[in-house]
Biopython code that builds the backbone (N, CA, C, O; Angstrom):
import numpy as np
from Bio.PDB.StructureBuilder import StructureBuilder

atoms = [
    (1, "UNK", "N", (-161.221, 89.249, 89.195)),
    (1, "UNK", "CA", (-161.430, 89.642, 88.194)),
    (1, "UNK", "C", (-161.618, 88.441, 87.249)),
    (1, "UNK", "O", (-162.038, 88.757, 86.136)),
    (2, "UNK", "N", (-161.400, 87.165, 87.451)),
    (2, "UNK", "CA", (-162.220, 86.401, 86.746)),
    (2, "UNK", "C", (-163.338, 86.471, 86.972)),
    (2, "UNK", "O", (-164.002, 86.825, 85.998)),
    (3, "UNK", "N", (-163.812, 86.308, 87.750)),
    (3, "UNK", "CA", (-165.137, 86.573, 88.237)),
    (3, "UNK", "C", (-166.041, 87.349, 87.843)),
    (3, "UNK", "O", (-167.157, 86.833, 87.786)),
    (4, "UNK", "N", (-165.955, 88.487, 87.528)),
    (4, "UNK", "CA", (-166.032, 89.408, 87.160)),
    (4, "UNK", "C", (-166.391, 89.350, 85.678)),
    (4, "UNK", "O", (-167.470, 89.720, 85.216)),
    (5, "UNK", "N", (-165.156, 88.740, 84.837)),
    (5, "UNK", "CA", (-165.616, 88.681, 83.394)),
    (5, "UNK", "C", (-166.400, 87.071, 83.134)),
    (5, "UNK", "O", (-166.909, 86.690, 82.080)),
    (6, "UNK", "N", (-166.318, 86.394, 84.288)),
    (6, "UNK", "CA", (-167.485, 85.289, 83.519)),
    (6, "UNK", "C", (-168.950, 85.785, 84.100)),
    (6, "UNK", "O", (-169.979, 85.476, 83.500)),
    (7, "UNK", "N", (-168.975, 86.550, 85.270)),
    (7, "UNK", "CA", (-170.680, 87.028, 85.403)),
    (7, "UNK", "C", (-170.532, 88.219, 83.687)),
    (7, "UNK", "O", (-171.383, 87.886, 82.862)),
    (8, "UNK", "N", (-169.889, 89.053, 83.354)),
    (8, "UNK", "CA", (-170.043, 89.546, 82.335)),
    (8, "UNK", "C", (-170.810, 88.611, 80.731)),
    (8, "UNK", "O", (-171.735, 88.923, 79.980)),
    (9, "UNK", "N", (-169.856, 87.395, 80.769)),
    (9, "UNK", "CA", (-169.907, 86.471, 80.017)),
    (9, "UNK", "C", (-171.466, 86.114, 79.905)),
    (9, "UNK", "O", (-172.224, 86.223, 78.941)),
    (10, "UNK", "N", (-171.677, 85.687, 81.108)),
    (10, "UNK", "CA", (-173.155, 85.517, 81.356)),
    (10, "UNK", "C", (-174.046, 86.151, 80.894)),
    (10, "UNK", "O", (-174.938, 85.807, 80.118)),
    (11, "UNK", "N", (-173.820, 87.147, 81.381)),
    (11, "UNK", "CA", (-174.743, 88.907, 80.936)),
    (11, "UNK", "C", (-174.516, 88.802, 79.534)),
    (11, "UNK", "O", (-175.544, 89.326, 79.106)),
    (12, "UNK", "N", (-173.796, 88.443, 78.455)),
    (12, "UNK", "CA", (-174.079, 88.463, 77.109)),
    (12, "UNK", "C", (-174.910, 87.518, 76.810)),
    (12, "UNK", "O", (-176.077, 87.475, 76.422)),
    (13, "UNK", "N", (-174.166, 86.830, 77.039)),
    (13, "UNK", "CA", (-175.027, 85.030, 76.440)),
    (13, "UNK", "C", (-176.302, 85.337, 76.715)),
    (13, "UNK", "O", (-176.766, 85.683, 75.629)),
    (14, "UNK", "N", (-177.420, 85.438, 77.798)),
    (14, "UNK", "CA", (-178.187, 86.029, 78.188)),
    (14, "UNK", "C", (-179.457, 86.692, 78.241)),
    (14, "UNK", "O", (-180.562, 86.522, 78.758)),
    (15, "UNK", "N", (-178.563, 87.934, 77.126)),
    (15, "UNK", "CA", (-179.330, 89.010, 75.878)),
    (15, "UNK", "C", (-178.664, 89.119, 75.071)),
    (15, "UNK", "O", (-178.405, 90.305, 74.868)),
    (16, "UNK", "N", (-178.071, 88.290, 74.261)),
    (16, "UNK", "CA", (-177.694, 87.958, 72.952)),
    (16, "UNK", "C", (-179.176, 87.280, 72.331)),
    (16, "UNK", "O", (-179.843, 86.311, 72.692)),
    (17, "UNK", "N", (-179.340, 88.279, 71.226)),
    (17, "UNK", "CA", (-180.338, 88.148, 70.664)),
    (17, "UNK", "C", (-180.551, 86.042, 70.209)),
    (17, "UNK", "O", (-179.655, 85.346, 69.732)),
    (18, "UNK", "N", (-181.326, 85.784, 70.407)),
    (18, "UNK", "CA", (-181.662, 84.257, 69.615)),
    (18, "UNK", "C", (-183.357, 84.420, 69.509)),
    (18, "UNK", "O", (-184.292, 85.041, 70.015)),
    (19, "UNK", "N", (-182.986, 83.189, 68.264)),
    (19, "UNK", "CA", (-184.346, 82.742, 67.919)),
    (19, "UNK", "C", (-185.782, 82.960, 68.845)),
    (19, "UNK", "O", (-186.141, 81.994, 69.519)),
    (20, "UNK", "N", (-186.374, 83.865, 68.873)),
    (20, "UNK", "CA", (-187.588, 84.066, 69.513)),
    (20, "UNK", "C", (-188.631, 83.753, 68.652)),
    (20, "UNK", "O", (-188.820, 83.807, 67.437)),
    (21, "UNK", "N", (-189.357, 83.349, 69.805)),
    (21, "UNK", "CA", (-190.750, 82.360, 69.548)),
    (21, "UNK", "C", (-191.657, 83.374, 68.967)),
    (21, "UNK", "O", (-191.998, 84.375, 69.596)),
    (22, "UNK", "N", (-192.032, 83.119, 67.806)),
    (22, "UNK", "CA", (-193.185, 84.117, 67.262)),
    (22, "UNK", "C", (-193.122, 85.334, 66.203)),
    (22, "UNK", "O", (-193.973, 86.191, 65.966)),
    (23, "UNK", "N", (-191.395, 85.068, 65.447)),
    (23, "UNK", "CA", (-190.543, 85.722, 65.009)),
    (23, "UNK", "C", (-190.089, 85.035, 63.713)),
    (23, "UNK", "O", (-188.932, 84.614, 63.695)),
    (24, "UNK", "N", (-190.838, 84.876, 62.656)),
    (24, "UNK", "CA", (-190.729, 84.005, 61.349)),
    (24, "UNK", "C", (-188.635, 84.338, 60.913)),
    (24, "UNK", "O", (-187.963, 85.330, 60.629)),
    (25, "UNK", "N", (-188.338, 82.741, 61.120)),
    (25, "UNK", "CA", (-186.994, 82.626, 60.581)),
    (25, "UNK", "C", (-187.455, 82.615, 59.076)),
    (25, "UNK", "O", (-188.608, 82.407, 58.696)),
    (26, "UNK", "N", (-186.227, 82.907, 58.190)),
    (26, "UNK", "CA", (-186.481, 83.235, 57.326)),
    (26, "UNK", "C", (-185.273, 82.309, 56.507)),
    (26, "UNK", "O", (-184.058, 82.495, 56.582)),
    (27, "UNK", "N", (-185.926, 81.352, 55.777)),
    (27, "UNK", "CA", (-185.745, 79.888, 54.891)),
    (27, "UNK", "C", (-184.924, 80.747, 53.850)),
    (27, "UNK", "O", (-185.317, 81.817, 53.384)),
    (28, "UNK", "N", (-183.846, 80.188, 53.581)),
    (28, "UNK", "CA", (-183.169, 80.538, 52.373)),
    (28, "UNK", "C", (-183.211, 79.588, 51.433)),
    (28, "UNK", "O", (-182.152, 79.479, 50.814)),
    (29, "UNK", "N", (-184.174, 78.775, 51.073)),
    (29, "UNK", "CA", (-183.837, 77.775, 50.059)),
    (29, "UNK", "C", (-185.402, 78.436, 49.808)),
    (29, "UNK", "O", (-185.573, 78.974, 48.714)),
    (30, "UNK", "N", (-186.078, 78.425, 50.375)),
    (30, "UNK", "CA", (-187.931, 79.899, 50.096)),
    (30, "UNK", "C", (-187.424, 80.802, 49.645)),
    (30, "UNK", "O", (-188.073, 80.757, 48.600)),
    (31, "UNK", "N", (-186.847, 81.565, 49.519)),
    (31, "UNK", "CA", (-186.371, 82.702, 49.951)),
    (31, "UNK", "C", (-185.941, 82.766, 48.819)),
    (31, "UNK", "O", (-186.478, 83.805, 48.434)),
    (32, "UNK", "N", (-185.003, 82.185, 47.505)),
    (32, "UNK", "CA", (-184.400, 81.116, 46.404)),
    (32, "UNK", "C", (-185.158, 80.459, 45.485)),
    (32, "UNK", "O", (-184.820, 80.397, 44.303)),
    (33, "UNK", "N", (-186.264, 79.904, 45.962)),
    (33, "UNK", "CA", (-187.330, 79.566, 44.922)),
    (33, "UNK", "C", (-188.227, 80.431, 45.132)),
    (33, "UNK", "O", (-189.291, 79.886, 44.839)),
    (34, "UNK", "N", (-188.497, 81.979, 45.638)),
    (34, "UNK", "CA", (-189.393, 82.810, 44.874)),
    (34, "UNK", "C", (-188.843, 84.378, 44.567)),
    (34, "UNK", "O", (-189.416, 85.447, 44.356)),
    (35, "UNK", "N", (-187.423, 83.953, 44.654)),
    (35, "UNK", "CA", (-186.918, 84.915, 43.584)),
    (35, "UNK", "C", (-187.084, 84.426, 42.458)),
    (35, "UNK", "O", (-188.078, 84.976, 41.984)),
    (36, "UNK", "N", (-186.613, 83.591, 41.649)),
    (36, "UNK", "CA", (-186.964, 82.201, 40.740)),
    (36, "UNK", "C", (-188.287, 82.245, 40.461)),
    (36, "UNK", "O", (-188.706, 82.083, 39.315)),
    (37, "UNK", "N", (-188.997, 82.449, 41.407)),
    (37, "UNK", "CA", (-190.774, 82.459, 41.044)),
    (37, "UNK", "C", (-190.944, 80.321, 40.208)),
    (37, "UNK", "O", (-191.329, 79.835, 39.144)),
    (38, "UNK", "N", (-190.247, 79.660, 41.836)),
    (38, "UNK", "CA", (-190.545, 78.273, 41.509)),
    (38, "UNK", "C", (-191.200, 78.131, 42.781)),
    (38, "UNK", "O", (-191.130, 78.896, 43.742)),
    (39, "UNK", "N", (-192.100, 76.634, 42.626)),
    (39, "UNK", "CA", (-193.061, 76.076, 43.609)),
    (39, "UNK", "C", (-191.989, 74.934, 44.334)),
    (39, "UNK", "O", (-191.017, 74.440, 43.763)),
    (40, "UNK", "N", (-192.318, 74.723, 45.391)),
    (40, "UNK", "CA", (-191.456, 73.820, 46.255)),
    (40, "UNK", "C", (-191.461, 72.500, 45.061)),
    (40, "UNK", "O", (-192.228, 72.345, 44.110)),
    (41, "UNK", "N", (-190.422, 71.731, 45.468)),
    (41, "UNK", "CA", (-190.530, 70.142, 44.920)),
    (41, "UNK", "C", (-189.552, 70.296, 42.922)),
    (41, "UNK", "O", (-189.163, 69.379, 42.199)),
    (42, "UNK", "N", (-189.496, 71.828, 42.693)),
    (42, "UNK", "CA", (-189.111, 71.854, 41.956)),
    (42, "UNK", "C", (-187.418, 71.265, 41.605)),
    (42, "UNK", "O", (-186.418, 71.247, 42.323)),
    (43, "UNK", "N", (-187.651, 70.805, 40.130)),
    (43, "UNK", "CA", (-186.174, 69.212, 39.147)),
    (43, "UNK", "C", (-185.542, 70.761, 39.160)),
    (43, "UNK", "O", (-185.933, 71.928, 39.184)),
    (44, "UNK", "N", (-184.221, 69.937, 39.124)),
    (44, "UNK", "CA", (-183.535, 70.206, 38.175)),
    (44, "UNK", "C", (-183.593, 71.431, 36.925)),
    (44, "UNK", "O", (-183.154, 72.565, 37.109)),
    (45, "UNK", "N", (-184.040, 71.101, 36.005)),
    (45, "UNK", "CA", (-184.442, 71.352, 35.015)),
    (45, "UNK", "C", (-185.863, 72.385, 35.128)),
    (45, "UNK", "O", (-186.112, 72.869, 34.024)),
    (46, "UNK", "N", (-186.350, 72.604, 35.670)),
    (46, "UNK", "CA", (-187.025, 73.550, 36.534)),
    (46, "UNK", "C", (-186.014, 74.821, 36.621)),
    (46, "UNK", "O", (-185.790, 75.675, 35.763)),
    (47, "UNK", "N", (-185.395, 74.659, 38.116)),
    (47, "UNK", "CA", (-184.463, 75.813, 38.059)),
    (47, "UNK", "C", (-183.905, 76.513, 37.167)),
    (47, "UNK", "O", (-184.097, 77.714, 36.975)),
    (48, "UNK", "N", (-182.879, 75.500, 36.323)),
    (48, "UNK", "CA", (-182.638, 76.129, 35.318)),
    (48, "UNK", "C", (-183.246, 77.329, 34.063)),
    (48, "UNK", "O", (-182.831, 78.293, 33.418)),
    (49, "UNK", "N", (-184.601, 76.444, 34.263)),
    (49, "UNK", "CA", (-184.895, 77.694, 32.761)),
    (49, "UNK", "C", (-185.895, 78.774, 33.360)),
    (49, "UNK", "O", (-186.664, 79.454, 32.681)),
    (50, "UNK", "N", (-185.711, 78.841, 35.286)),
    (50, "UNK", "CA", (-186.372, 79.449, 35.293)),
    (50, "UNK", "C", (-184.892, 80.814, 36.000)),
    (50, "UNK", "O", (-185.004, 82.014, 36.247)),
    (51, "UNK", "N", (-183.852, 80.012, 36.092)),
    (51, "UNK", "CA", (-182.358, 80.939, 36.087)),
    (51, "UNK", "C", (-182.972, 81.859, 34.964)),
    (51, "UNK", "O", (-183.743, 82.818, 35.008)),
    (52, "UNK", "N", (-182.368, 81.234, 34.002)),
    (52, "UNK", "CA", (-182.918, 81.777, 32.181)),
    (52, "UNK", "C", (-183.174, 82.566, 31.456)),
    (52, "UNK", "O", (-182.568, 83.192, 30.586)),
    (53, "UNK", "N", (-184.860, 82.515, 32.121)),
    (53, "UNK", "CA", (-186.101, 83.373, 31.992)),
    (53, "UNK", "C", (-185.506, 84.579, 33.139)),
    (53, "UNK", "O", (-185.542, 85.752, 32.768)),
    (54, "UNK", "N", (-185.225, 84.411, 33.860)),
    (54, "UNK", "CA", (-184.685, 85.868, 34.581)),
    (54, "UNK", "C", (-183.459, 86.297, 33.882)),
    (54, "UNK", "O", (-183.211, 87.407, 33.411)),
    (55, "UNK", "N", (-183.018, 85.646, 33.889)),
    (55, "UNK", "CA", (-181.575, 86.414, 33.579)),
    (55, "UNK", "C", (-181.800, 86.939, 32.448)),
    (55, "UNK", "O", (-181.111, 87.955, 32.346)),
    (56, "UNK", "N", (-182.773, 86.654, 31.030)),
    (56, "UNK", "CA", (-182.799, 87.822, 30.096)),
    (56, "UNK", "C", (-183.111, 89.326, 30.382)),
    (56, "UNK", "O", (-182.851, 90.370, 29.784)),
    (57, "UNK", "N", (-183.677, 89.061, 31.370)),
    (57, "UNK", "CA", (-184.156, 90.734, 32.017)),
    (57, "UNK", "C", (-183.629, 91.678, 33.181)),
    (57, "UNK", "O", (-183.986, 92.802, 33.533)),
    (58, "UNK", "N", (-182.287, 90.493, 33.826)),
    (58, "UNK", "CA", (-181.316, 90.981, 34.824)),
    (58, "UNK", "C", (-180.699, 91.552, 34.518)),
    (58, "UNK", "O", (-180.541, 92.744, 34.785)),
    (59, "UNK", "N", (-179.758, 90.428, 33.390)),
    (59, "UNK", "CA", (-178.209, 90.700, 32.660)),
    (59, "UNK", "C", (-177.964, 91.914, 32.913)),
    (59, "UNK", "O", (-179.074, 92.440, 33.003)),
    (60, "UNK", "N", (-176.912, 92.944, 33.141)),
    (60, "UNK", "CA", (-176.838, 93.825, 33.218)),
    (60, "UNK", "C", (-176.511, 94.678, 31.110)),
    (60, "UNK", "O", (-176.480, 95.757, 30.518)),
    (61, "UNK", "N", (-176.395, 93.537, 30.926)),
    (61, "UNK", "CA", (-176.586, 93.572, 28.925)),
    (61, "UNK", "C", (-178.172, 94.385, 28.425)),
    (61, "UNK", "O", (-178.373, 95.335, 27.669)),
    (62, "UNK", "N", (-178.956, 93.665, 29.096)),
    (62, "UNK", "CA", (-180.257, 94.002, 29.236)),
    (62, "UNK", "C", (-181.027, 94.872, 29.523)),
    (62, "UNK", "O", (-182.231, 94.991, 29.295)),
    (63, "UNK", "N", (-179.798, 95.960, 30.413)),
    (63, "UNK", "CA", (-180.350, 96.857, 31.365)),
    (63, "UNK", "C", (-180.767, 96.763, 33.057)),
    (63, "UNK", "O", (-181.609, 97.375, 33.714)),
    (64, "UNK", "N", (-179.500, 95.421, 33.523)),
    (64, "UNK", "CA", (-180.570, 95.023, 34.874)),
    (64, "UNK", "C", (-179.095, 95.177, 34.958)),
    (64, "UNK", "O", (-178.334, 95.780, 34.202)),
    (65, "UNK", "N", (-178.768, 94.255, 36.438)),
    (65, "UNK", "CA", (-177.392, 95.131, 37.192)),
    (65, "UNK", "C", (-176.690, 93.956, 37.627)),
    (65, "UNK", "O", (-176.999, 92.808, 37.308)),
    (66, "UNK", "N", (-175.634, 94.323, 38.446)),
    (66, "UNK", "CA", (-174.705, 92.740, 38.637)),
    (66, "UNK", "C", (-174.595, 92.570, 39.601)),
    (66, "UNK", "O", (-173.626, 91.869, 39.893)),
    (67, "UNK", "N", (-175.665, 93.181, 40.987)),
    (67, "UNK", "CA", (-175.902, 92.562, 41.004)),
    (67, "UNK", "C", (-177.748, 91.930, 42.166)),
    (67, "UNK", "O", (-178.023, 91.722, 43.348)),
    (68, "UNK", "N", (-178.487, 91.887, 40.785)),
    (68, "UNK", "CA", (-179.370, 91.030, 40.516)),
    (68, "UNK", "C", (-178.774, 90.204, 39.597)),
    (68, "UNK", "O", (-179.400, 89.148, 39.508)),
    (69, "UNK", "N", (-177.664, 90.267, 38.765)),
    (69, "UNK", "CA", (-177.522, 88.669, 38.250)),
    (69, "UNK", "C", (-176.606, 87.398, 38.726)),
    (69, "UNK", "O", (-176.308, 86.289, 38.283)),
    (70, "UNK", "N", (-176.247, 88.442, 40.242)),
    (70, "UNK", "CA", (-175.467, 87.638, 41.275)),
    (70, "UNK", "C", (-176.263, 86.980, 41.863)),
    (70, "UNK", "O", (-176.156, 85.766, 42.038)),
    (71, "UNK", "N", (-177.829, 88.180, 42.533)),
    (71, "UNK", "CA", (-178.431, 87.148, 43.285)),
    (71, "UNK", "C", (-179.037, 85.816, 42.571)),
    (71, "UNK", "O", (-178.916, 84.659, 42.973)),
    (72, "UNK", "N", (-179.866, 86.372, 41.162)),
    (72, "UNK", "CA", (-180.313, 84.969, 40.742)),
    (72, "UNK", "C", (-179.145, 84.098, 40.812)),
    (72, "UNK", "O", (-179.256, 83.502, 41.883)),
    (73, "UNK", "N", (-178.257, 83.780, 40.316)),
    (73, "UNK", "CA", (-176.868, 82.683, 40.146)),
    (73, "UNK", "C", (-177.077, 82.053, 41.540)),
    (73, "UNK", "O", (-177.148, 80.843, 41.759)),
    (74, "UNK", "N", (-177.193, 83.378, 42.761)),
    (74, "UNK", "CA", (-176.356, 82.175, 44.320)),
    (74, "UNK", "C", (-178.025, 81.587, 44.349)),
    (74, "UNK", "O", (-178.240, 80.472, 44.824)),
    (75, "UNK", "N", (-179.008, 82.315, 43.877)),
    (75, "UNK", "CA", (-180.326, 81.288, 44.218)),
    (75, "UNK", "C", (-180.279, 80.089, 43.571)),
    (75, "UNK", "O", (-180.452, 79.115, 44.304)),
    (76, "UNK", "N", (-180.090, 79.868, 42.385)),
    (76, "UNK", "CA", (-179.879, 78.277, 41.546)),
    (76, "UNK", "C", (-179.053, 78.082, 41.954)),
    (76, "UNK", "O", (-179.295, 76.875, 41.953)),
    (77, "UNK", "N", (-177.704, 78.150, 42.583)),
    (77, "UNK", "CA", (-176.613, 77.374, 43.219)),
    (77, "UNK", "C", (-177.458, 76.900, 44.002)),
    (77, "UNK", "O", (-177.927, 75.822, 43.637)),
    (78, "UNK", "N", (-178.024, 77.524, 45.448)),
    (78, "UNK", "CA", (-177.946, 77.232, 46.747)),
    (78, "UNK", "C", (-179.334, 76.253, 46.877)),
    (78, "UNK", "O", (-179.732, 75.712, 47.908)),
    (79, "UNK", "N", (-180.292, 76.152, 44.770)),
    (79, "UNK", "CA", (-181.423, 75.015, 44.755)),
    (79, "UNK", "C", (-181.198, 74.198, 44.137)),
    (79, "UNK", "O", (-181.991, 73.257, 44.127)),
    (80, "UNK", "N", (-179.900, 74.150, 43.242)),
    (80, "UNK", "CA", (-179.699, 73.198, 42.776)),
    (80, "UNK", "C", (-178.425, 72.161, 44.062)),
    (80, "UNK", "O", (-178.486, 70.951, 44.275)),
    (81, "UNK", "N", (-177.526, 73.048, 44.616)),
    (81, "UNK", "CA", (-177.201, 72.120, 46.010)),
    (81, "UNK", "C", (-178.314, 71.312, 46.808)),
    (81, "UNK", "O", (-178.430, 70.123, 47.107)),
    (82, "UNK", "N", (-179.007, 72.332, 47.006)),
    (82, "UNK", "CA", (-179.735, 71.044, 48.073)),
    (82, "UNK", "C", (-180.175, 69.957, 47.319)),
    (82, "UNK", "O", (-180.156, 68.796, 47.730)),
    (83, "UNK", "N", (-180.695, 70.423, 45.879)),
    (83, "UNK", "CA", (-181.155, 69.235, 45.680)),
    (83, "UNK", "C", (-180.007, 67.945, 45.021)),
    (83, "UNK", "O", (-180.476, 67.058, 44.308)),
    (84, "UNK", "N", (-178.674, 67.971, 45.314)),
    (84, "UNK", "CA", (-178.058, 67.418, 45.113)),
    (84, "UNK", "C", (-177.696, 66.667, 46.179)),
    (84, "UNK", "O", (-177.427, 65.467, 46.130)),
    (85, "UNK", "N", (-177.682, 67.511, 47.361)),
    (85, "UNK", "CA", (-177.512, 66.826, 48.800)),
    (85, "UNK", "C", (-178.482, 65.849, 49.165)),
    (85, "UNK", "O", (-178.236, 64.713, 49.571)),
    (86, "UNK", "N", (-180.340, 66.711, 48.881)),
    (86, "UNK", "CA", (-180.908, 65.086, 48.790)),
    (86, "UNK", "C", (-180.498, 64.323, 48.534)),
    (86, "UNK", "O", (-180.391, 63.275, 49.171)),
    (87, "UNK", "N", (-179.979, 64.674, 47.112)),
    (87, "UNK", "CA", (-180.521, 62.553, 46.706)),
    (87, "UNK", "C", (-178.897, 61.685, 46.813)),
    (87, "UNK", "O", (-178.616, 60.594, 46.316)),
    (88, "UNK", "N", (-177.991, 62.623, 47.650)),
    (88, "UNK", "CA", (-177.245, 61.830, 48.224)),
    (88, "UNK", "C", (-177.452, 61.104, 49.235)),
    (88, "UNK", "O", (-176.561, 60.367, 49.658)),
]
sb = StructureBuilder()
sb.init_structure("model")
sb.init_model(0)
sb.init_chain("A")
sb.init_seg("    ")
for serial, (resi, resn, name, xyz) in enumerate(atoms, 1):
    if name == "N":
        sb.init_residue(resn, " ", resi, " ")
    sb.init_atom(name, np.array(xyz, "f"), 0.0, 1.0, " ", f" {name:<3s}", serial, name[0])
structure = sb.get_structure()
């Protein structure tokens, strides 16, 4: 019984999806920069300015949605945390 369990576990490990060669992995920081319209190396002031500019049209009070606002906020927070980690 234990042997069948081990063989099954090995088979699942073997076929479990892993990073494949030729398949582009999504970089969360690049996605956040693209969402805010920023270039690589943007500082905290540029991140905040881009966030505020995008927020004016994405906010629910301006005809946007909660999801759009949440996405912008998460992108801003991710980029600011990465800047803080890089400076530490």
